[in-house]
C-alpha positions as CSV (number, residue, x, y, z in Angstrom):
1,X,0.2,-0.3,0.0
2,X,2.6,2.2,-1.5
3,X,2.0,6.4,-1.7
4,X,0.3,7.6,-4.6
5,X,2.5,9.5,-6.7
6,X,-0.3,10.9,-8.8
7,X,-1.3,13.7,-6.2
8,X,2.2,15.2,-6.9
9,X,2.1,18.3,-8.6
10,X,4.9,19.6,-11.6
11,X,7.7,19.7,-10.7
12,X,7.3,18.9,-6.9
13,X,9.9,16.5,-5.6
14,X,9.5,13.8,-2.7
15,X,12.2,14.1,0.5
16,X,11.1,12.5,2.8
17,X,8.3,9.7,2.7
18,X,7.3,7.7,6.1
19,X,4.7,5.6,8.1
20,X,4.2,5.9,12.3
21,X,6.9,4.2,14.0
22,X,6.6,0.1,13.9
23,X,6.1,0.3,17.8
24,X,2.7,1.5,16.7
25,X,1.9,-2.3,15.8
26,X,3.7,-3.9,18.2
27,X,0.8,-4.7,20.5
28,X,-1.0,-5.6,17.9
29,X,1.2,-8.2,16.8
30,X,1.4,-9.3,20.2
31,X,-2.5,-9.5,20.9
32,X,-2.2,-12.1,17.2
33,X,-0.1,-14.3,18.4
34,X,-1.2,-14.8,22.4
35,X,-4.7,-15.2,20.3
36,X,-2.8,-17.7,18.0
37,X,-1.9,-19.1,20.7
38,X,-4.7,-19.5,22.7
39,X,-6.9,-21.4,19.8
40,X,-4.0,-23.6,19.6
41,X,-4.2,-24.0,23.2
42,X,-8.1,-24.8,23.5
43,X,-7.9,-27.0,19.9
44,X,-5.4,-29.3,21.8
45,X,-7.7,-29.5,25.1
46,X,-10.9,-30.1,22.9
47,X,-11.8,-33.9,22.3
48,X,-12.0,-34.7,18.6
49,X,-15.8,-35.5,18.4
50,X,-19.0,-33.7,17.2
51,X,-19.1,-31.8,20.3
52,X,-15.2,-30.9,20.4
53,X,-15.5,-29.9,16.8
54,X,-18.2,-27.2,17.6
55,X,-16.4,-26.3,20.0
56,X,-13.6,-25.5,18.1
57,X,-15.5,-24.1,15.2
58,X,-17.2,-21.4,17.5
59,X,-13.6,-20.4,19.2
60,X,-12.2,-20.2,15.9
61,X,-14.9,-17.7,15.0
62,X,-14.6,-15.4,18.3
63,X,-10.8,-15.5,17.7
64,X,-11.5,-14.7,14.0
65,X,-13.8,-11.7,15.2
66,X,-11.3,-10.3,18.0
67,X,-8.4,-10.7,15.3
68,X,-10.4,-8.1,12.7
69,X,-10.5,-5.8,15.0
70,X,-7.6,-5.8,17.6
71,X,-4.6,-7.2,15.0
72,X,-5.9,-7.0,11.4
73,X,-7.3,-3.2,11.4
74,X,-4.7,-1.8,13.7
75,X,-1.9,-2.6,10.7
76,X,-4.0,-2.1,8.1
77,X,-4.4,1.7,9.5
78,X,-0.4,1.5,9.8
79,X,-0.7,0.4,6.4
80,X,-2.6,2.8,5.0
81,X,-0.8,5.8,6.7
82,X,1.5,8.2,5.0
83,X,3.7,11.0,6.2
84,X,4.9,12.8,3.3
85,X,7.5,15.7,3.0
86,X,8.1,16.8,-0.3
87,X,9.3,20.5,-1.8
88,X,6.0,21.9,-1.7
89,X,4.0,20.9,1.0
90,X,4.1,17.9,4.2
91,X,1.1,15.6,3.2
92,X,-1.2,13.2,5.3
93,X,-3.1,10.2,4.1
94,X,-4.6,7.7,5.9
95,X,-7.7,5.8,5.8
96,X,-8.7,1.7,5.5
97,X,-11.9,2.1,4.2
98,X,-12.7,5.7,4.5
99,X,-9.4,7.7,3.4
100,X,-9.2,11.3,4.8
101,X,-6.1,13.4,3.8
102,X,-4.3,16.8,4.7
103,X,-1.7,19.0,2.6
104,X,0.1,21.9,4.9
105,X,2.0,23.9,2.2
106,X,5.1,25.0,2.7
107,X,4.6,28.8,3.1
108,X,1.9,28.6,5.5
109,X,3.9,26.7,7.9
110,X,5.3,29.2,11.0
111,X,6.5,26.6,13.3
112,X,8.0,23.1,13.8
113,X,8.7,21.7,16.6
114,X,9.7,17.8,17.9
115,X,9.2,15.7,21.4
116,X,10.9,12.9,22.0
117,X,10.0,11.1,25.5
118,X,12.3,8.4,27.2
119,X,10.6,5.5,25.2
120,X,10.9,7.9,22.0
121,X,14.7,8.0,22.6
122,X,14.4,4.0,23.0
123,X,12.3,3.6,19.6
124,X,14.1,6.4,17.1
125,X,11.0,8.2,17.4
126,X,9.0,11.3,18.2
127,X,6.1,14.1,18.1
128,X,6.4,16.3,15.6
129,X,4.1,19.4,15.9
130,X,3.6,21.7,13.0
131,X,1.9,24.8,12.9
132,X,0.4,26.7,10.6
133,X,-1.0,30.1,9.5
134,X,-4.5,30.7,9.2
135,X,-7.9,29.0,10.2
136,X,-6.7,25.8,9.7
137,X,-5.4,24.0,13.2
138,X,-1.9,22.8,14.3
139,X,-1.1,19.5,13.1
140,X,0.4,16.8,15.6
141,X,2.1,13.6,14.6
142,X,3.3,11.0,17.1
143,X,5.0,8.4,16.5
144,X,7.7,9.7,13.6
145,X,10.6,7.8,13.2
146,X,13.2,10.6,13.7
147,X,11.5,13.2,14.3
148,X,14.1,15.7,15.2
149,X,15.7,15.2,11.6
150,X,12.2,15.7,10.0
151,X,11.9,18.9,11.8
152,X,15.6,19.8,9.9
153,X,14.2,19.0,7.1
154,X,11.2,20.7,7.3
155,X,12.9,24.2,7.9
156,X,15.1,24.0,5.0
157,X,12.5,23.0,2.9
158,X,10.7,26.2,4.2
159,X,13.9,28.7,3.9
160,X,14.4,27.2,0.4
161,X,10.7,27.4,-1.1
162,X,10.6,31.0,0.3
163,X,13.6,31.9,-1.5
164,X,11.6,30.5,-4.6
165,X,8.1,32.1,-4.3
166,X,10.7,35.9,-3.8
167,X,12.2,35.0,-7.0
168,X,9.6,33.8,-8.7
169,X,7.7,37.3,-7.8
170,X,10.7,39.4,-9.0
171,X,10.6,37.6,-12.2
172,X,7.1,38.0,-12.5
173,X,7.4,41.6,-11.7
174,X,9.9,42.0,-14.3
175,X,12.5,43.3,-12.6
176,X,16.0,42.0,-12.8
177,X,17.2,38.9,-11.7
178,X,20.6,38.1,-9.3
179,X,22.6,38.2,-12.8
180,X,21.2,40.9,-14.1
181,X,22.0,43.0,-11.4
182,X,25.4,41.7,-10.8
183,X,26.0,42.5,-14.8
184,X,24.4,46.2,-14.3
185,X,26.3,46.8,-11.3
186,X,29.3,46.0,-13.6
187,X,28.5,48.0,-16.4
188,X,27.6,51.1,-13.8
189,X,31.5,50.7,-12.4
190,X,32.8,50.7,-15.8
191,X,31.0,53.7,-16.8
192,X,32.2,55.7,-13.8
193,X,35.9,54.4,-14.2
194,X,35.1,55.8,-18.3
195,X,34.1,59.3,-16.7
196,X,36.9,59.7,-14.1
197,X,39.3,58.9,-16.9
198,X,37.9,61.1,-19.0
199,X,38.1,64.3,-16.3
200,X,41.4,63.6,-15.6
201,X,42.3,63.9,-19.1
202,X,40.6,67.2,-19.5
203,X,42.3,68.7,-16.3
204,X,45.5,67.5,-17.7
205,X,44.8,69.6,-20.9
206,X,43.9,72.7,-19.3
207,X,46.8,72.9,-16.7
208,X,49.1,72.6,-20.1
209,X,47.3,75.6,-22.0
210,X,49.0,79.2,-21.9
211,X,47.3,81.4,-19.6
212,X,46.3,84.5,-21.0
213,X,46.6,87.5,-18.8
214,X,43.7,89.5,-19.0
215,X,44.0,93.2,-18.9
216,X,41.7,95.8,-16.9
217,X,39.9,98.0,-19.1
218,X,39.7,100.7,-16.6
219,X,43.4,101.2,-16.6
220,X,45.1,103.9,-19.0
221,X,48.5,103.4,-20.5
222,X,50.2,105.9,-19.3
223,X,51.1,108.5,-22.3
224,X,55.0,110.0,-22.9
225,X,55.6,112.8,-22.3
226,X,55.5,115.4,-24.9
227,X,58.8,117.5,-25.5
228,X,58.4,121.3,-25.2
229,X,59.8,123.5,-28.0
230,X,61.8,126.4,-27.0
231,X,62.0,129.7,-28.9
232,X,65.4,130.3,-30.1
233,X,66.9,133.3,-29.0
234,X,66.8,136.8,-31.3
235,X,70.2,137.6,-32.8
């Protein structure tokens, strides 16, 4: 009774696929073994005649009914319970006859925590709690194998999903991608270096020119003193 792969969307990848820990069916298996031992013991005690055969059939019928409710149904519930963590969500599928399921989108998960009792640590399992935003109630998954590792994987996928959605929003808005931003910054630096080089060249050219002397128009040029002509004395 594997997980149905047809529920996955395009581009969705399964990261973890789990069932509840095997200790969830340990009691059912133990009851089944004890029930089988009781049936064998009663069959051995009853005489091999008509009355004994009727007693054996009645005991077997009762044993089968007990086994259905205490052994078969718990094992089937364990086999049909799936906890799946993908790159987009956390999926839960349960049920033997009546199927139930729930999907928790990674973007709506606000907190993931785990708890491990002494029995959990001895059996390598734990309880995982997932808190989600909105009206959805928080989910508690008991007897999760290696619950601490599952918590780390879910937290990593939440971060990756947030980064992926942010990048997708940027692309849809028509803004530049990270590579485009890096190329633009490189072009800006090249342009600034070119402008600084041209400015330095202009300053060098201006300093090499001869500085022109400006004359104040209000300053008059001193006139040359006129030569006084003296009359010649009469003879």
